[in-house]
C-alpha positions as CSV (number, residue, x, y, z in Angstrom):
1,M,-7.5,-7.7,49.7
2,F,-6.1,-4.7,47.8
3,K,-3.1,-6.6,46.5
4,K,-5.4,-9.3,45.0
5,W,-7.6,-6.7,43.4
6,F,-4.6,-4.8,42.0
7,L,-2.9,-8.0,40.7
8,G,-6.2,-9.1,39.1
9,C,-6.6,-5.8,37.4
10,A,-3.0,-5.8,36.2
11,F,-3.4,-9.4,34.8
12,F,-6.6,-8.4,33.0
13,C,-4.9,-5.3,31.5
14,A,-1.9,-7.4,30.4
15,V,-4.1,-10.0,28.7
16,L,-6.2,-7.3,27.1
17,S,-3.2,-5.4,25.7
18,A,-1.7,-8.6,24.4
19,A,-4.9,-9.5,22.6
20,W,-5.2,-6.0,21.2
21,A,-1.6,-6.0,20.0
22,Q,-2.2,-9.3,18.1
23,S,-5.5,-8.3,16.6
24,G,-3.8,-6.8,13.5
25,P,-2.1,-3.6,12.3
26,S,-3.1,-0.4,14.1
27,I,-4.9,2.4,12.2
28,T,-1.6,4.4,12.1
29,Q,0.3,1.5,10.6
30,E,-2.4,0.9,8.0
31,A,-2.5,4.6,7.2
32,I,1.2,4.6,6.6
33,Q,1.0,1.5,4.4
34,I,-1.8,3.2,2.3
35,S,0.1,6.5,2.1
36,K,3.1,4.6,0.6
37,E,0.9,3.2,-2.2
38,L,-0.3,6.7,-3.3
39,R,1.5,9.4,-5.1
40,C,1.6,12.9,-3.9
41,P,-0.2,15.0,-6.5
42,D,2.1,18.0,-6.0
43,S,5.4,16.1,-6.0
44,I,6.7,14.4,-9.2
45,N,8.3,11.2,-7.9
46,Q,7.3,11.1,-4.2
47,N,4.8,9.0,-2.5
48,L,2.3,10.5,-0.1
49,Y,4.2,9.1,3.0
50,E,7.5,10.9,2.1
51,S,5.9,14.2,1.0
52,E,5.8,17.0,3.5
53,L,3.7,19.4,1.3
54,P,0.4,20.8,2.7
55,Q,-1.7,18.8,0.2
56,A,0.0,15.6,1.2
57,S,-0.6,16.3,4.9
58,R,-4.3,16.9,4.2
59,M,-4.5,13.6,2.2
60,K,-2.8,11.7,5.0
61,A,-5.3,13.1,7.5
62,E,-8.1,12.1,5.2
63,I,-6.7,8.5,5.0
64,F,-6.5,8.4,8.8
65,Q,-10.1,9.7,9.1
66,L,-11.4,7.2,6.6
67,L,-9.8,4.3,8.5
68,K,-11.3,5.5,11.7
69,E,-14.7,5.5,10.0
70,G,-14.1,1.8,9.2
71,K,-13.2,2.0,5.5
72,T,-11.0,-0.8,4.1
73,K,-7.7,-0.3,2.3
74,E,-9.3,-1.0,-1.1
75,E,-12.2,1.3,-0.5
76,I,-9.8,4.1,0.4
77,L,-7.6,3.5,-2.7
78,K,-10.8,3.6,-4.9
79,I,-11.9,6.9,-3.2
80,F,-8.5,8.5,-4.0
81,A,-8.5,7.1,-7.5
82,N,-11.9,8.5,-8.2
83,K,-10.9,11.9,-6.8
84,Y,-7.5,12.3,-8.4
85,G,-7.5,9.7,-11.2
86,Q,-5.7,6.3,-11.5
87,Q,-2.3,8.0,-11.8
88,I,-2.5,8.7,-8.0
89,R,-1.8,5.0,-7.4
90,Y,1.6,3.4,-7.9
91,A,0.0,0.1,-8.9
92,P,-3.2,1.0,-10.9
93,E,-6.0,-1.4,-11.2
94,M,-6.0,-3.7,-14.2
95,N,-8.7,-2.6,-16.6
96,G,-9.0,-1.8,-20.3
97,S,-7.1,1.4,-20.1
98,T,-4.2,0.2,-17.9
99,I,-3.8,-3.3,-19.4
100,A,-0.7,-2.1,-21.4
101,L,1.0,-1.2,-18.1
102,W,0.7,-4.7,-17.0
103,V,1.2,-6.7,-20.2
104,L,4.0,-4.7,-22.0
105,P,6.8,-5.2,-19.4
106,A,6.1,-8.9,-19.3
107,G,6.0,-9.1,-23.1
108,F,9.3,-7.3,-23.4
109,L,10.8,-9.6,-20.9
110,V,9.7,-12.7,-22.8
111,L,10.9,-11.2,-26.1
112,F,14.3,-10.3,-24.6
113,I,14.7,-13.8,-23.2
114,G,13.5,-15.4,-26.4
115,C,16.0,-13.3,-28.5
116,G,18.8,-14.1,-26.1
117,A,18.0,-17.8,-26.3
118,Y,17.8,-17.7,-30.1
119,L,21.2,-15.9,-30.4
120,F,22.8,-18.3,-27.9
121,W,21.4,-21.3,-29.8
122,R,22.5,-19.9,-33.2
123,R,26.0,-19.1,-31.9
124,R,26.3,-22.5,-30.3
125,K,25.1,-24.3,-33.5
126,S,27.8,-22.7,-35.7
């Protein structure tokens, strides 16, 4: 009787843990992913995940707490952008003030390819 009960409980726990593992990323993994998308305000070229400064530790704890409260990734990114400004994000939102960050690199790439193609065509023609 005890063996059947124990095996039944073990099977139930195994099924539950497998379902929980497949349900999506854990809060810790999601917090790490979000912290990699934010800059550390006290470090020049370091993301929040890599920084070991006290301010970064407080921000990582805040991300974890917000995830526990049920906030989504986008909501958390907006909270930090409102608190620290758009420069806190490595990939800022596309709006009127950041449109140049998105358009200029693509424009320069098209211009560079166009100039290269023109020079290649001109040299081949002569």
